[in-house]
mmCIF file of the C-alpha atoms, coordinates in Angstrom:
data_MODEL
# 
_entry.id   MODEL 
# 
loop_
_atom_site.group_PDB 
_atom_site.id 
_atom_site.type_symbol 
_atom_site.label_atom_id 
_atom_site.label_alt_id 
_atom_site.label_comp_id 
_atom_site.label_asym_id 
_atom_site.label_entity_id 
_atom_site.label_seq_id 
_atom_site.pdbx_PDB_ins_code 
_atom_site.Cartn_x 
_atom_site.Cartn_y 
_atom_site.Cartn_z 
_atom_site.occupancy 
_atom_site.B_iso_or_equiv 
_atom_site.pdbx_formal_charge 
_atom_site.auth_seq_id 
_atom_site.auth_comp_id 
_atom_site.auth_asym_id 
_atom_site.auth_atom_id 
_atom_site.pdbx_PDB_model_num 
ATOM 1   C CA . MET A 1 1   ? 4.923   -11.474 -14.515 1.00 0.00 ? 1   MET A CA 1 
ATOM 2   C CA . TYR A 1 2   ? 6.509   -11.997 -11.133 1.00 0.00 ? 2   TYR A CA 1 
ATOM 3   C CA . SER A 1 3   ? 7.046   -9.097  -8.783  1.00 0.00 ? 3   SER A CA 1 
ATOM 4   C CA . ARG A 1 4   ? 8.835   -8.870  -5.444  1.00 0.00 ? 4   ARG A CA 1 
ATOM 5   C CA . SER A 1 5   ? 10.457  -6.351  -3.183  1.00 0.00 ? 5   SER A CA 1 
ATOM 6   C CA . MET A 1 6   ? 14.167  -6.070  -3.874  1.00 0.00 ? 6   MET A CA 1 
ATOM 7   C CA . ARG A 1 7   ? 15.053  -4.443  -0.562  1.00 0.00 ? 7   ARG A CA 1 
ATOM 8   C CA . ASP A 1 8   ? 18.299  -5.989  0.667   1.00 0.00 ? 8   ASP A CA 1 
ATOM 9   C CA . THR A 1 9   ? 18.132  -8.728  -1.977  1.00 0.00 ? 9   THR A CA 1 
ATOM 10  C CA . GLU A 1 10  ? 21.105  -10.124 -3.846  1.00 0.00 ? 10  GLU A CA 1 
ATOM 11  C CA . ILE A 1 11  ? 20.573  -11.996 -7.103  1.00 0.00 ? 11  ILE A CA 1 
ATOM 12  C CA . ASN A 1 12  ? 23.181  -14.629 -7.871  1.00 0.00 ? 12  ASN A CA 1 
ATOM 13  C CA . ASP A 1 13  ? 21.498  -16.601 -10.674 1.00 0.00 ? 13  ASP A CA 1 
ATOM 14  C CA . THR A 1 14  ? 20.390  -14.192 -13.394 1.00 0.00 ? 14  THR A CA 1 
ATOM 15  C CA . SER A 1 15  ? 19.832  -16.821 -16.084 1.00 0.00 ? 15  SER A CA 1 
ATOM 16  C CA . LYS A 1 16  ? 16.041  -16.783 -15.621 1.00 0.00 ? 16  LYS A CA 1 
ATOM 17  C CA . ILE A 1 17  ? 15.643  -13.002 -15.433 1.00 0.00 ? 17  ILE A CA 1 
ATOM 18  C CA . ASP A 1 18  ? 14.255  -11.405 -18.571 1.00 0.00 ? 18  ASP A CA 1 
ATOM 19  C CA . SER A 1 19  ? 14.135  -7.845  -17.286 1.00 0.00 ? 19  SER A CA 1 
ATOM 20  C CA . ILE A 1 20  ? 14.056  -5.852  -14.078 1.00 0.00 ? 20  ILE A CA 1 
ATOM 21  C CA . VAL A 1 21  ? 11.853  -2.793  -13.739 1.00 0.00 ? 21  VAL A CA 1 
ATOM 22  C CA . PHE A 1 22  ? 12.597  -0.527  -10.799 1.00 0.00 ? 22  PHE A CA 1 
ATOM 23  C CA . THR A 1 23  ? 10.175  2.021   -9.441  1.00 0.00 ? 23  THR A CA 1 
ATOM 24  C CA . PRO A 1 24  ? 10.000  3.508   -5.964  1.00 0.00 ? 24  PRO A CA 1 
ATOM 25  C CA . GLY A 1 25  ? 6.218   3.106   -6.018  1.00 0.00 ? 25  GLY A CA 1 
ATOM 26  C CA . ASN A 1 26  ? 3.630   5.137   -4.193  1.00 0.00 ? 26  ASN A CA 1 
ATOM 27  C CA . LYS A 1 27  ? 3.418   5.317   -0.435  1.00 0.00 ? 27  LYS A CA 1 
ATOM 28  C CA . VAL A 1 28  ? 0.124   4.153   0.999   1.00 0.00 ? 28  VAL A CA 1 
ATOM 29  C CA . ILE A 1 29  ? -0.485  5.843   4.341   1.00 0.00 ? 29  ILE A CA 1 
ATOM 30  C CA . MET A 1 30  ? -2.169  3.748   7.017   1.00 0.00 ? 30  MET A CA 1 
ATOM 31  C CA . MET A 1 31  ? -4.375  4.730   9.975   1.00 0.00 ? 31  MET A CA 1 
ATOM 32  C CA . THR A 1 32  ? -1.311  4.090   12.167  1.00 0.00 ? 32  THR A CA 1 
ATOM 33  C CA . GLY A 1 33  ? 0.233   7.231   10.689  1.00 0.00 ? 33  GLY A CA 1 
ATOM 34  C CA . GLY A 1 34  ? 2.939   5.101   9.083   1.00 0.00 ? 34  GLY A CA 1 
ATOM 35  C CA . GLN A 1 35  ? 3.083   3.690   5.603   1.00 0.00 ? 35  GLN A CA 1 
ATOM 36  C CA . ALA A 1 36  ? 2.154   0.231   4.402   1.00 0.00 ? 36  ALA A CA 1 
ATOM 37  C CA . THR A 1 37  ? 5.140   -2.098  4.516   1.00 0.00 ? 37  THR A CA 1 
ATOM 38  C CA . PHE A 1 38  ? 3.293   -5.106  3.089   1.00 0.00 ? 38  PHE A CA 1 
ATOM 39  C CA . TYR A 1 39  ? 0.644   -5.718  0.430   1.00 0.00 ? 39  TYR A CA 1 
ATOM 40  C CA . GLY A 1 40  ? -0.838  -9.087  -0.359  1.00 0.00 ? 40  GLY A CA 1 
ATOM 41  C CA . SER A 1 41  ? -4.227  -10.537 -1.293  1.00 0.00 ? 41  SER A CA 1 
ATOM 42  C CA . GLY A 1 42  ? -5.774  -7.065  -1.411  1.00 0.00 ? 42  GLY A CA 1 
ATOM 43  C CA . THR A 1 43  ? -4.596  -6.102  2.083   1.00 0.00 ? 43  THR A CA 1 
ATOM 44  C CA . PHE A 1 44  ? -2.144  -3.369  3.015   1.00 0.00 ? 44  PHE A CA 1 
ATOM 45  C CA . ILE A 1 45  ? -0.420  -3.731  6.393   1.00 0.00 ? 45  ILE A CA 1 
ATOM 46  C CA . ASP A 1 46  ? 1.888   -1.500  8.425   1.00 0.00 ? 46  ASP A CA 1 
ATOM 47  C CA . TRP A 1 47  ? 4.231   -3.949  10.186  1.00 0.00 ? 47  TRP A CA 1 
ATOM 48  C CA . GLU A 1 48  ? 6.736   -1.316  11.360  1.00 0.00 ? 48  GLU A CA 1 
ATOM 49  C CA . THR A 1 49  ? 4.770   1.154   13.489  1.00 0.00 ? 49  THR A CA 1 
ATOM 50  C CA . LYS A 1 50  ? 4.735   0.155   17.154  1.00 0.00 ? 50  LYS A CA 1 
ATOM 51  C CA . LYS A 1 51  ? 1.393   -0.351  18.909  1.00 0.00 ? 51  LYS A CA 1 
ATOM 52  C CA . PRO A 1 52  ? 0.637   2.399   21.445  1.00 0.00 ? 52  PRO A CA 1 
ATOM 53  C CA . ASP A 1 53  ? 0.095   1.189   25.023  1.00 0.00 ? 53  ASP A CA 1 
ATOM 54  C CA . ASN A 1 54  ? -3.451  2.611   25.161  1.00 0.00 ? 54  ASN A CA 1 
ATOM 55  C CA . VAL A 1 55  ? -4.710  0.546   22.180  1.00 0.00 ? 55  VAL A CA 1 
ATOM 56  C CA . THR A 1 56  ? -5.968  -3.017  22.434  1.00 0.00 ? 56  THR A CA 1 
ATOM 57  C CA . ASP A 1 57  ? -4.509  -5.756  20.253  1.00 0.00 ? 57  ASP A CA 1 
ATOM 58  C CA . GLU A 1 58  ? -7.851  -6.064  18.440  1.00 0.00 ? 58  GLU A CA 1 
ATOM 59  C CA . GLU A 1 59  ? -8.028  -2.318  17.720  1.00 0.00 ? 59  GLU A CA 1 
ATOM 60  C CA . TRP A 1 60  ? -4.417  -2.298  16.538  1.00 0.00 ? 60  TRP A CA 1 
ATOM 61  C CA . GLU A 1 61  ? -5.025  -5.206  14.165  1.00 0.00 ? 61  GLU A CA 1 
ATOM 62  C CA . VAL A 1 62  ? -7.751  -3.178  12.433  1.00 0.00 ? 62  VAL A CA 1 
ATOM 63  C CA . THR A 1 63  ? -5.785  0.098   12.528  1.00 0.00 ? 63  THR A CA 1 
ATOM 64  C CA . ARG A 1 64  ? -2.633  -1.283  10.945  1.00 0.00 ? 64  ARG A CA 1 
ATOM 65  C CA . LYS A 1 65  ? -4.674  -2.881  8.133   1.00 0.00 ? 65  LYS A CA 1 
ATOM 66  C CA . THR A 1 66  ? -6.757  0.223   7.326   1.00 0.00 ? 66  THR A CA 1 
ATOM 67  C CA . VAL A 1 67  ? -5.596  2.670   4.660   1.00 0.00 ? 67  VAL A CA 1 
ATOM 68  C CA . ASN A 1 68  ? -5.907  6.363   5.491   1.00 0.00 ? 68  ASN A CA 1 
ATOM 69  C CA . VAL A 1 69  ? -7.246  7.274   2.068   1.00 0.00 ? 69  VAL A CA 1 
ATOM 70  C CA . GLN A 1 70  ? -7.256  11.058  2.521   1.00 0.00 ? 70  GLN A CA 1 
ATOM 71  C CA . HIS A 1 71  ? -3.626  11.141  3.694   1.00 0.00 ? 71  HIS A CA 1 
ATOM 72  C CA . THR A 1 72  ? -2.648  8.826   0.833   1.00 0.00 ? 72  THR A CA 1 
ATOM 73  C CA . ILE A 1 73  ? -4.337  11.176  -1.662  1.00 0.00 ? 73  ILE A CA 1 
ATOM 74  C CA . ASN A 1 74  ? -2.595  14.180  -0.071  1.00 0.00 ? 74  ASN A CA 1 
ATOM 75  C CA . TRP A 1 75  ? 0.764   12.362  -0.130  1.00 0.00 ? 75  TRP A CA 1 
ATOM 76  C CA . ILE A 1 76  ? 0.623   11.276  -3.782  1.00 0.00 ? 76  ILE A CA 1 
ATOM 77  C CA . ARG A 1 77  ? -1.067  14.438  -5.152  1.00 0.00 ? 77  ARG A CA 1 
ATOM 78  C CA . ASP A 1 78  ? -1.184  13.118  -8.708  1.00 0.00 ? 78  ASP A CA 1 
ATOM 79  C CA . ASP A 1 79  ? -4.705  12.558  -10.023 1.00 0.00 ? 79  ASP A CA 1 
ATOM 80  C CA . ASN A 1 80  ? -3.468  10.330  -12.850 1.00 0.00 ? 80  ASN A CA 1 
ATOM 81  C CA . LYS A 1 81  ? -1.634  7.969   -10.461 1.00 0.00 ? 81  LYS A CA 1 
ATOM 82  C CA . LEU A 1 82  ? -4.519  7.986   -8.003  1.00 0.00 ? 82  LEU A CA 1 
ATOM 83  C CA . SER A 1 83  ? -7.015  7.244   -10.760 1.00 0.00 ? 83  SER A CA 1 
ATOM 84  C CA . HIS A 1 84  ? -4.939  4.261   -11.869 1.00 0.00 ? 84  HIS A CA 1 
ATOM 85  C CA . MET A 1 85  ? -4.655  3.076   -8.274  1.00 0.00 ? 85  MET A CA 1 
ATOM 86  C CA . SER A 1 86  ? -8.418  3.282   -7.811  1.00 0.00 ? 86  SER A CA 1 
ATOM 87  C CA . ASN A 1 87  ? -8.921  1.215   -10.971 1.00 0.00 ? 87  ASN A CA 1 
ATOM 88  C CA . TYR A 1 88  ? -6.327  -1.492  -10.406 1.00 0.00 ? 88  TYR A CA 1 
ATOM 89  C CA . VAL A 1 89  ? -5.310  -1.739  -6.744  1.00 0.00 ? 89  VAL A CA 1 
ATOM 90  C CA . THR A 1 90  ? -7.608  -3.621  -4.401  1.00 0.00 ? 90  THR A CA 1 
ATOM 91  C CA . GLY A 1 91  ? -7.666  -2.988  -0.676  1.00 0.00 ? 91  GLY A CA 1 
ATOM 92  C CA . ILE A 1 92  ? -8.306  0.762   -0.677  1.00 0.00 ? 92  ILE A CA 1 
ATOM 93  C CA . ASP A 1 93  ? -11.791 2.106   0.065   1.00 0.00 ? 93  ASP A CA 1 
ATOM 94  C CA . TRP A 1 94  ? -12.163 5.130   -2.208  1.00 0.00 ? 94  TRP A CA 1 
ATOM 95  C CA . LYS A 1 95  ? -15.729 5.956   -1.058  1.00 0.00 ? 95  LYS A CA 1 
ATOM 96  C CA . GLY A 1 96  ? -16.304 9.657   -0.568  1.00 0.00 ? 96  GLY A CA 1 
ATOM 97  C CA . THR A 1 97  ? -13.399 10.680  -2.820  1.00 0.00 ? 97  THR A CA 1 
ATOM 98  C CA . LYS A 1 98  ? -13.376 11.768  -6.442  1.00 0.00 ? 98  LYS A CA 1 
ATOM 99  C CA . PHE A 1 99  ? -11.701 8.431   -7.229  1.00 0.00 ? 99  PHE A CA 1 
ATOM 100 C CA . GLU A 1 100 ? -14.702 6.396   -6.049  1.00 0.00 ? 100 GLU A CA 1 
ATOM 101 C CA . LYS A 1 101 ? -16.022 4.159   -8.801  1.00 0.00 ? 101 LYS A CA 1 
ATOM 102 C CA . LYS A 1 102 ? -19.778 4.244   -9.209  1.00 0.00 ? 102 LYS A CA 1 
ATOM 103 C CA . TRP A 1 103 ? -19.774 0.548   -10.146 1.00 0.00 ? 103 TRP A CA 1 
ATOM 104 C CA . SER A 1 104 ? -17.915 -0.564  -7.002  1.00 0.00 ? 104 SER A CA 1 
# 
């Protein structure tokens, strides 16, 4: 299965498309205070929030790639969705939450 963001995308050749499934997804809140705008290779990144002047480039690189797990849990507020996320989505450290896997 191939998946991609369809934001501002126009499809002209539909001959190879079997089906399209649309879902707004779940917001993943980052330590920047913004939401992840990119996910790839197990890494969430907030590309849109601007770096504050009092933060170094090195600190910002870590901050914009770190998920704020507690805010994400509070935002989604659906234990079933969160449980599925903790089972199948890499890049989120669930330690210290009820979604932490004992085998991880």
